[in-house]
N, C-alpha and C positions, 0 to 999 in steps of 0.2 A: 494303670492300665491302658495298654494301647489299643484302639480298635483293630478288628481284622483288616488286613489290606485290601480287600475286597469293599469293605464299607468305606474306608478312607479315599479308595480310587471313587466309587460312586458318588459321594459326598463333593470330592474334587470335581467331578465332571458335571455334576448340578449345579454347582456354583460358577461353572465357568461361564463367560459373557456369551459364548455362542450357543449354549443349550438354554440359556433364560427364555423365557416366554418374552417378546416384545409386548409393549403396551396394548396392541392390538392383539395380543393373543395368538401369535404365530412362532413357529419354532423352525430355525435355519438347520438345527442338526437334531436328529431323534432322541428325545429322552427316554426312549423305552428302550431296555436292554433286552439282550437277546436271551438272557437267563430268567426273566421275570417268572416264567412257569415253573421252573425249579424253586425259586424262592417262595412262590406261595404254595406250593407243594410241601416243602419243609414245615411251614407253619402249620397247614392243614394236619400232618402227620402229628403234632402236639397238641392241638385242640381237642376239646368236646366238641364233637360234630354237631350235637343238638344244642349248643349254646345259642341263646336267642339274642338276635339282633333285629334291627328294624330296617326294612327298605322300601322307599317311594313305589307306591302301586299305581300311581296315574301319571309319571311322567309322559311328556308329549313323545309320540313315536317318531323319532329322527334317527336317522342312521349313525351319523357323526356327533351330533351334538347329544344325543342320548347317551353314547358311550361315554362321552367326556362327562356328562352330568351324573351318571353313575359310578364314575370314579371319583368325583367331587365328594360324593357321599360316602362312598368306601373309605375315602382317606380321611373322612371326619370321624369313622369308626375307629381306624387304627389308632387314630390319636387318643380317643376315649379308651379304648383297650388297653393301650399303654399305661395309663394311669392306674389300672387296678392289677396289673399284671406282675409277676414275681420276675426277678432279673433275668432268667435264661428266656422267658417268653417274651419278655420286653425287646430282648435282641432279634428274636424271629418277626415280631412285630413291626420293629424299626426297619427291618430288611425290606418287608412288604411296602410299608410307608414310603422307603427311598423309591422304591420302583413306581411309586404314583404321585409322589410329591409334586411333579411338575405341573399338576393341575393348579396348585396353590399359587403358582407363579403368575396366574392371569387373576384379573380383578373381578370377582364374581359379585353379583348382586346379592343381597340377603335372601334366604329361601322364600319362596312365595307362600302365602297363607293357603292357597289352593292344594297344597302337597298333602296327599294321606300317604301314611305309612303303615305296613302291616308287618307282622312278626315273621320271620323265618329263621333257619339254622345259619351258623357262622360258615358252615359248609356252603352253603348256597351263595352267600355272599362272595366267598372267596374263589369259587367257580365263575361267579358272574363278572369278577375282577379281571380273571384272568381272560375271560371271553372278550372284555371291553378292550382291554390292551391288544388283544389280538386284533381286533377288529379296527382300531386306531393305527396299528403299526403301519400300514402302508400309506396312510393319509397325514400323518402327523408332521411331516415337513412339506406337504403340498396343500394343506388347508389353512386357512385362516380362521381361527375359533372365537373372533371376535363376536360373532353373532350367535355365541353360545353361552355368553356371560351371565344369562338371565335364565334359570331352570324354568321350564315351560310345562303346565299341566295339560293334560289331555281335555279338551273342550267336553262339558257335560258331563265329566267324571270328578270334579272338584267340589269338596266338601272342606270345611274349615280344620286345620290341623289339630288333631288330638294328642298326637305325640309328636314333639318337636325334636326327638332325637335325630 
């Protein structure tokens, strides 16, 4: 069975050298599609809105790095969810994962032990993912994200990780 043409095109675009993140984590061409909100909305329509996921509650408040970090954590969730989803849901999760996969082209440090996670609903994670993509879209080709490769915790709000998800 062949993947839909949109999936093939997105994968081709992601694999093209001009869209790859450079070793210093910058992008010459935007890896953020103009249809990311529709892709996320399609997945939202099929998910249990109260499905529990965890999000970092104490990431450093940084406009661009913070958006990038939240996408890194969301991308990890998409990968985990694909392992437990049925075939139809896997397709929708893969479509969203394709939208945020570009963050994996940068070499991130391991998650810091100071991160704290809180439980939220998948609907909140997906809404946040859409907001972070929207925030990064105008900056993605103009900003070097190499200073964002280590997730930072807010000072004074750091406790050991109790849930490493």
